[in-house]
N, C-alpha and C positions, 0 to 999 in steps of 0.2 A: 222323742227327739231323735232325728236321724244323724248318724255320725259320719259315715263314709263319704257322703256327697261333697264335703268340703275338699276332698282329694280328687274327685273325678275330673275337674278341669285340668289339673296337673297331669293326671294319668292319661287323659285323652291326648294331650300334647306330646307326652313322652312316648306313647305308643306309636304315634306317627313318626317321631324322630328316630325311634329305635330301629325301624326298618332301614334307615339310611346308614347305620353304623357298621363298622367292620371289625369290632372288638373281638378278637379271638386269641387262642393260646396255642403255641406250638406243641407238638406231641413229643414226649420223651426227649426233652432237651433240644428240640429243634427239628427232628425228623418229621416229614410230612408224608402220610400214607394216603392211599385212595381206597374207596369201597370199605371203609372201616365199619364194623357192626357195632362195636361198643368200646368203651374206655373206662378205666377207673379214674375217679376224680379225687385228688388229694388236696385238702386245704392245709396249708402250712404257714406258720408265722416265721419270718426271718429271724434268726438268732442274733444275739449280741447287740440288739437294739431295743429301745423301749418305745411303747406307744405306737407300734407299727401295725399295719393291717395285714391280714392273711393274703397269700397268693394261692390261686387255684391252678394246680398242675394236673396234667393228664399222664396216665401210664398204661402200658399194654398189659402188665402183669403185676400182681401183688406178691409173687413168690420169688422174683429175681430182678436184677438190674438196679438202676438208680435214677433218680431225678434230682434236680437242683432248683432252688429258689433264685439262683443267680442268673439273671437275664432271661428267665423263663416265667411262664404263667401269666395270669391276669390278676393284677393287684385290686383288692377290694377297697371300697370307699368307706372308711370308718374302722375303728380299732376292734370292736366286738361284733363278730359276725357268727350267725348260726345257719345251719343248712338243712334242706329237706328236698327230696326228689318226688315227683309225681307227674304222671302223664308224659313221660319221656322229657321232662324238663327239670332243671336243677335250679333251686331257689336259694338265694343268699339273703338272709334277713339281718338288718343292722339293729343292734340293741343300742338305743340312743341315750341310755342312762338318765331318764327323765325328760329328754328332748324327743322330738319326732324321730322315728326310725326311717327305714327304707326297705324296699323289696326289689331285688334284681333277679331276673330269670334268664336262663341260658338253655340252649339246646346243643347237641353234639352233631356236627356235620359229618359227611362221609369221608372227610379228610382227617377225622379224629380231632377236630378243633372245636373248642367251646365258642359259641357265638351268642352275644348278648341279644336278648329279645326286647325286654322292657326294663326300665329303672324308674321307680316312682316312690314318692313319699307316702308313709303310712304312720300309724301310731306305733310306738315301741310296745312290744308284747312280751309277756312273761311265760307264755305257753303256746304251743302250736302243734298241730298233728294233721295227718292225712285222713280225710273222710271221703271215700270214693274219689272222685275227680276234684274235690275241693281241698284247700288247705284252710283249716279252721284255726284262727288266731285269737288270742285273748289278752287284753290289757287288764291287769288285776291290781286293785288298789291295796295299799298297806297303811293308809291313814284313815283313822276312824271318823274324821271330819267329812269324808266323802267316800262311802263304801260302795260306789257304783263301779261295776266291772263292765267293760265293753268287749263285744265279740264281733268278729268279721269273718265272712266266708269268701275266700278267694277262689274264683273259678279258674282252674288251670288250663281250660281250653281257650278261654278268651283273655286270660291274665288280667281280669278285672274283678273288683269286689262285686259280688252279686247280692249280698244280703248282710245286714248288720243288726245289732241290738244291744241291750244292756239289761242288767239286773242288780239288785241290791244284795251284796254279799253278807251283810249283817242279818238279813232275813233268811238267807240260806242256812247260816250257822245256827241261828235261833237260841244262842246261849249267852248273849251279851258280848260276844267277840265277832270277828269277821271271818268268813271262809276265804282261805287263800289256796287256790288250786295248784297242786304240785305239777300236774301234767294232765293230758287228756288222751283217751284211747277209744277208737271205734270198736264197738261190739255190735255186730249185725247192723241194724238201722238206728242204733242209739250211740250216744257218746257218754262214756263213763269217766267221771272227773273226780279223782281222789282229792281231798283237801284237808288241810289242818286249820284250826282256828287260831287267830292272832288278835292281840289287843289293839294293834294299830296306834299305840301311844306309848309314852314313857321312855325309858332308856333304850329299849329295843322294841321296835314295832312288831317284830316277829315273836315276841314272847307270848306265852299262853298259860292259862290256868287249867287247861285240859290236855295234859301231855300224854295221857294214857288211854286215848280213844282214837279210832280210825273211822273216817267217813268217806263214802263215795256217793257223789251226786250223779243221778242218771237223767240225761236230757234226751228228748226226742230230736231227730234231725230230718230236715233242715230247720224245723221250727224253733229249736232250742228252748223248748218248754220243759220245766222241771217235772219229772214223773215220779221220782222217788229219791230218798236218801237212805243209803244202806250204812249201818253202824256196827262197829265191833269194839268191845272194850278189852280184848285179849292182847292187843298190840298198841303201840303208838301209831302216829299217822303214817300213811302209805306214801312211798317215794320221798323225795326231798325237793327243796327249792330248785326249779328248773330241771328236775330229774324224774324220769318215768318210773312209776311204781306198779303198773299193771301189765300183764302179758296174757294173751289168750292162746290156749293150746289147740291142737288139731280137733279136739272133741268139743270145743266151744266153752270149756271151763276157763275161768279167769283166776289167775294167781296174783296175789297182792303181796308186795315186798315192803317191809318196814325196817328202817335203819335205827329207829328209836333215838332220834336226835332232837327232840323238842327241848326248848330252853325257856328259862324264866326271864324276868325283867332285867336281871343282871348278867344275862347271857350264859348262865350256868345250866348245864344239862339237868332236866328235871323229870324225865320219864323213869318210871320204875319197871317198865316192861322190857324184855330182851328184844333184840332184833329177831324177827320171825317172818314166816310166810304163812298166809292164810288163803282161803279159796272161796270163790263164789261159783257155784255149779251152773252149768249151762241153763239159761232160761230162768234162773232163780233171782229173787230180789232180796236175798239175805245171805250172810256168810254161812258157810258150812260149819256147823258147830262140831262136827266130827273130824275136821281137818285142822291141824296146827303143827307147824314145823319150826322148832326152836333152833335158829341158825347158830346162835352163840354156843349152845350146848353141843351141837353136832360138829362144830369146828374147833372146840376147845378154846373159845375166847376171841372169836372174830365176829364182826357185824358186816352186813352187806350194804354197800353204798350205792351200787348201781347194778344193772343186769342187762343181758341180751338173751332173748329166748332163741333157742336153736331148733330142736325137734325132739319128739318122743319124750317130752317132759324134761329135757336137758336144758339147763340155763347156764350161761357163763356169768359167774358172779364176780364183782369187783369187791375185794374184801380188805378190811382194815382191823387192826387189833383194837379190842374194846378199851385197852389202856390208853389209846390215842384217839378215842371217839371225838368227833367234831362235826358240827352241822353241815359244813360245806366242802370238806376235804374228800377227794376221791381215793378209794382204795387201790393199792398197787399190787396186791397179791391176788392171783386169779385162781378160781376154782370152778369145776364143773359140778353143778348142783342138780340132782335129779329130784324133781318135786313129786314124782310118783312114789319112788322108793324111799325118799327122804335120806339120800346119801350125799356125801361130799367127796370129791376127788380133787386134790390140789394139782394144778397144771404144772407139768415139768417142762424145762427148757426155756423158761423166761429169765430175764435179768433179775438180779437180787432186788426185791421190792424196795429196799432202802436206797438203791441207786437210781430208781425211777423218779424223774422230776416232773414228768407229764405223761398222761395216758388218755386215750380218746373216749373211754367209757361208753356211753350210749351213742356216740358218734362213730362207733366201730361198724364194720361191714359184715353182714351175715350172708353167706352164700345162698343161692336160690334153693338148694336142697337141704340147707340147714346143717351140713356136715362140717363146715369150717366157719370160724369167725375171725376176721382179720382186725387186729388191734394196732393202733399207732402208739409206739412207745418211745419216749425220749429219756436218755441218760446223759451223763457227762461225756460219753463217747459219741453221741449223735442221736439221730432219730431214724427209726426203721419200723417197718410193718412186721408184726409177728402173727403168723397164721396158726390158729388153734384148732387142732383136730379134736372134735367134740367127743367122738367115741373113745379115743385113747388118752384124752386129757394131756396132750403134748403140744408144745409150741415150737415152731420152726421159723427162724429169722428169714425174712424175704426182702422185699423192696426197700432200698435205703433212700432216705430223703436228705440230701446234703444241704446244709445251710439253713435248715428250718425245723421247727417243732410241729409235728403233725397234730392237727386239731380235729380233722374229720376225714372219713373215707366213704365214698359213695361209688356207685356204678351207674353208667348211663348207656342207653342204646342210642345209636345214631338215627337221625331223621332220614327217611328215604325219599 
């Protein structure tokens, strides 16, 4: 059964209409420049209101100045939006909460303004990633009555779906439960997809009888044919719901991050394994039995909820006390973790973790040279970008976002 073609008539119409639109955003609170090479894109949700959509703001710098959601930016259609950049385009994906979603794409003109290219309906997806010039998206079931996952390949050159398919997640799991993919990562010409197995029924569809195992399904690309399933019983599953669990270093080795947040049918945590990091060596199809990094032991009682890879084995970890372990809560204490030396350095200069009400996690921005990671942080005093010096494990407050909670930070090059 073909899935995407039901959307192609809508897409074709909207592609034609999109060229007639003039939707754009002012730069830095209204200033218009010319011959702009790049801009930072800040997604921010207006504060003091419920059920509102993000605004897309542009900024010249992440280290100084301020931008505001008041009278600026492009309002997104729909409350829950997620973002990805590819091929000098910025994509905004709507999470429809069971209803159809949407995909909107933008480019950056030489005046430093975002211009909408297309806006079309699609399936709501629970995982997406860049694979070359494609954005691979996946709709993942969590009801055992229909274990069929749907995948779509969005060609970013044409802004059209080029290929789609489906597979049975119960067959992938092979243990009486369903495979639920936490995220997807391109590794050479394959896609590595960590998953946890879920019951898909009962009081909590995400419950599992297999809390102390980790799996990675390896698919060919673009065929999306299952080539292998890599398993390890030293950790719980890799990543979390809607959260990346794999990173590839400069040597091609893959590091896998487990939060150990599996739950039973009553939503009680049921993994006996600690939060830990494991490794799949470059070109291998199994976990390295000689590599194991116990994060809870190294941090004195913290687990990793999210991460961003920087360079030279250094990772920015989003950490949370194991006394407050929870399946979906993001950690607000930051650490530089070196996966080579198996060391942890707490980041200095951040607000008190207890005061942080929101943090961008994997929607943070990693500089091109990996020396700095810029994180959006919101406290009771407002929202600002904190720039983390990876080598020194220090944070410096930079761009302030007035009237909004930062939800994502990206960078775009302008179209020439």
